[in-house]
C-alpha positions, -999 to +999 in steps of 0.1 A: +001+000-002+027+024+008+043+016-027+011+025-043+007+057-023+042+067-030+035+063-068+002+082-070+019+112-053+040+112-084+013+111-109+008+137-137-024+153-120-029+177-150-033+149-175-054+125-150-079+152-142-081+160-182-089+124-188-117+122-160-131+154-173-133+138-207-146+106-194-175+123-177-184+144-205-183+112-228-206+092-207-231+122-205-230+127-243-234+089-249-263+087-228-278+118-244-271+105-280-285+070-274-315+081-253-339+082-284-331+047-291-335+030-256-360+008-272-334-012-292-311-020-264-316-040-230-320-011-209-320+026-208-284+029-195-271+000-215-245+020-235-235+039-204-229+009-185-208-009-209-188+022-217-181+029-180-171-009-175-146-008-200-136+029-186-133+012-151-114-020-165-087+004-182-083+025-149-077-007-128-053-023-154-034+011-157-030+014-118-017-023-116+006-014-145+022+014-125+038-008-101+061-022-126+086-002-146+075+002-183+110-012-195+097-045-187+080-042-221+114-043-240+118-078-229+086-088-245+088-068-279+087-100-300+058-115-282+038-083-284+044-083-321+035-116-329+004-111-307-006-083-327-001-102-360-021-133-346-052-111-335-052-093-370-050-126-387-078-140-367-100-109-377-093-117-413-103-152-413-127-157-383-138-120-375-171-107-375-187-082-400-206-049-396-210-019-418-192-034-448-161-043-428-146-072-411-130-056-379-142-075-347-137-107-328-167-120-309-158-129-272-189-139-256-212-109-252-184-086-260-166-078-294-130-070-294-115-046-322-079-058-325-069-029-348-074-004-320-048-024-295-026-027-328-019+012-324-006+009-290+014-023-298+029-007-328+038+021-309+058+001-284+074-021-310+085+010-334+098+029-301+121-002-293+135-004-329+141+033-330+156+038-296+184+014-309+192+041-338+201+073-318+221+084-350+184+090-367+173+081-401+189+097-431+191+069-458+167+048-475+185+018-464+179+027-429+142+029-431+139-009-444+136-023-408+107+006-402+089-003-432+093-042-424+078-036-389+049-015-398+040-028-433+026-061-422-001-049-398-007-019-419-018-041-448-036-063-424-058-035-413-061-019-448-076-051-462-104-053-434-109-026-449-100+000-423-086+032-441-088+052-409-066+030-388-041+026-415-038+065-417-033+064-379-004+040-385+009+065-408+007+093-385+022+074-356+051+063-377+060+099-392+057+114-357+079+091-342+106+093-369+104+128-370+111+128-332+142+107-336+157+126-366+141+118-397+156+136-428+130+159-440+147+158-475+134+121-475+100+133-463+097+155-492+105+126-516+080+106-500+053+131-501+065+137-539+060+101-546+028+099-529+012+129-548+024+112-581+008+079-573-028+094-565-041+087-599-031+049-592-045+049-556-077+065-569-085+040-596-070+007-582-068+011-544-099+029-533-133+016-529-163+031-546-177+045-512-142+058-502-141+080-536-176+092-529-166+102-494-138+123-510-162+137-536-187+148-510-160+167-490-160+192-516-198+190-522-222+172-500-248+177-521-234+152-548-250+124-526-271+142-499-290+109-489-259+088-490-222+094-484-230+133-481-258+128-456-236+124-424-215+157-432-248+177-440-267+165-407-233+170-386-230+206-398-266+213-391-263+199-356-232+220-348-245+252-363-278+251-344-263+245-313-252+282-312-234+297-284-246+276-254-264+247-271-298+235-267-291+216-235-283+178-228-312+156-243-327+186-261-306+182-295-331+178-323-306+162-350-294+136-324-326+130-306-347+127-337-321+104-353-312+125-382-276+123-373-262+089-381-235+074-358-242+101-332-226+081-303-196+069-320-178+088-350-200+119-348-202+124-309-184+157-315-214+169-334-238+161-303-215+182-282-216+211-307-254+209-305-263+203-272-234+219-252-230+247-279-196+267-290-187+269-252-189+231-245-170+224-279-143+248-270-140+234-236-137+199-249-111+210-272-093+228-243-091+194-225-078+177-255-050+205-258-041+200-221-037+161-225-018+165-258+004+191-240+011+168-212+020+139-235+044+161-253+058+174-219+063+138-207+082+129-240+108+158-235+111+153-197+122+117-196+158+107-197+150+076-214+147+074-253+124+044-252+100+060-229+103+092-248+094+077-282+064+058-267+052+092-255+057+109-289+039+079-306+008+083-282+010+123-287+009+116-327-020+092-324-040+111-303-033+146-323-042+129-357-074+114-346-087+145-329-078+164-358-094+142-382-125+133-365-133+171-355-125+181-390-149+153-403-177+166-383-171+200-396-169+190-432-134+198-436-119+163-438-134+131-454-153+107-433-130+079-424-145+063-393-118+076-370-131+078-336-127+107-312-105+095-284-121+089-249-154+104-262-167+080-288-184+048-280-165+017-280-148-006-256-118-016-273-107+021-282-115+036-248-095+006-231-067+011-254-066+047-246-067+044-211-040+020-212-019+047-231-026+070-204-014+046-178+018+040-198+024+077-200+021+080-161+046+051-158+069+070-179+064+103-160+070+090-127+102+073-138+112+101-159+144+109-139+149+072-130+130+075-097+126+037-098+108+018-071+115-016-057+097-041-078 
């Protein structure tokens, strides 16, 4: 008990309180967004109870993890990577499908989405690889191990298909490479190659629904009752919220089911409608605090492995918040990327809470203040 109390005194309380704030808002908004659909679930608080259960599981697991130095992960890098690949392969050959994608594994009454945990697994594995190269990455040859490491899970997720998570992998990889000395000339060459290959990507890789999502980004009225419907209803919801919002359980777009996926991908739209501009800005402020603390932790630790893990988590959260909020505002294409800590989904929430626990672990040991294990 004394050891636990000693650890708790050294927690990053700014990060912890910001996460608690997001969790409370999330449960309130999920409850409001699903309120009109209670006839389709087992009980009035079914969504809240399930989300709360995963939140509690994540907190308990993270507290348990704080007792152990995060460097223990280095001993199990190969096992973590192999487990990640096995889970993604199970999804491919024995997973359950929904909304045109095969992304889940059914475990009793629960569904597990391995691609969410793959984000954290790949951050840990990539941090270990990059930590062994303090000289940075200045040649194409030096990038081969990185491409090999990230390439397999990237492809397995892409073929589910889950373009959103694949893009998150890319953001994580670039963020961590940049932090350890990635040559920007090489980045410009990659960017140039990507631009040149856009026609091939458009005609041979993208599905028809993905092409339409990009088209409606510029003109939602091209498909107002199909791919453009989500964006149109989202913009109406946010715009109608005004400065102070309509109040919880009072949003017309969300309560009358005009806004699809209002408790998952488009939960920010519900915040904008029911809590207004003030509520949306407060939510973004909490994200700013969380991202700021993650960045501070990455800079304050004296350990390269821990610093790179923090950078990877920061890159993942920053990209997801930017894309998700931009998607609800109609300035980014609809990709199915959830809003961290807010969107309904047990796998995503559990993974993000574990990321917080890992950041806390790095923070309390940032100056080699190790505890007797």
